[in-house]
C-alpha positions, 0 to 999 in steps of 0.5 A: 599542627601542619599535619592536622590542617592537611588532614582537615583539607583532605577530609573537606576534599573528600566531603566535596567529592562525596557530595558530587558523587551523591548528586551524580547518583541522584541525577542518574536515578532521575534520568533513569526514572524519566527514561523508564517513563519515556520507554513506557510511553514509546511502548504504548505508542508503538502498540497504538501504531501497530493496532492502527496499522493492523486495522488499516491493513484489514480495510485495505485487504477487504477494499483491494480484494472486493474491487478486484474480485468484482471486476473479475466477476463482471468479465468471467463466468467462473471467476477467480477471487483475489486475496490480498494478504499482508505479511511481515518479511525482513521487518517490513510489511509486504502484500501478497496477492493470490487468486482463489477458486474452490478453496484453492490458492494460486499464484496469479502468474502461474495458474491462470490465463493472463487475461485474468491478470489483465483484469486484476491489474486494471482493478488494482489501479482503480483500487489504488486510485480510490484510496487517494485522499484527496483524490487527484484528477479522475483520469486513469490512462490504460495502455492496451489494458486487455491485450491478453484477454480472449476475444470472447471476453472483450465485450464484458471487459468493455462494459465493465469499464463503462460501468466503472466510469459511470459509477465512480466518475472516472475518465478512462483514456485507453490506448488499444488496437482492440476494435471491441474496446474502441467500439464501446468508447464515448469518443475514439481517436485514430492515430496513424503514421504518414511521412514520419508524422502522427495523424490524428483523426 
């Protein structure tokens, strides 16, 4: 009799364990189903983000290229065009900048005069400013912006700055030793040192 009762108790214990295992299996199945749904949603969200990212990159590419190429055209008679190309490196998106002319692609620092790089870098700053939302103060400070630009192109560069200021409503504060650039400014301030102090006139 004692042996039968022991066996009955053992059977009950095994039944309880079976119920627990069945519940654990069901919970695992439910969790797996929920995780599959989440994975599908994450994959869909990743595709949406990727599509938005690609569209944004295309808009940025056109915006950057257009503004910079227009600036180069305003100064040089046979200008380069700037191309912004987004590439994936080390699981990150990076932007490569190239000059192109007559179908040839060139590294700006290796294949052109530094005057063209001066104009392009200034235009890139304006492109970056124009993409801010909301825009901060409409002021851009430039320190010797055209120091590598040939003297015969300084007048065109000065006119380009004035045109950008008028069209975009930007105030440019420019530090320069260039008399051509200073001559086209609305206001000029001369700073000189006297007895260790800066004198502004």
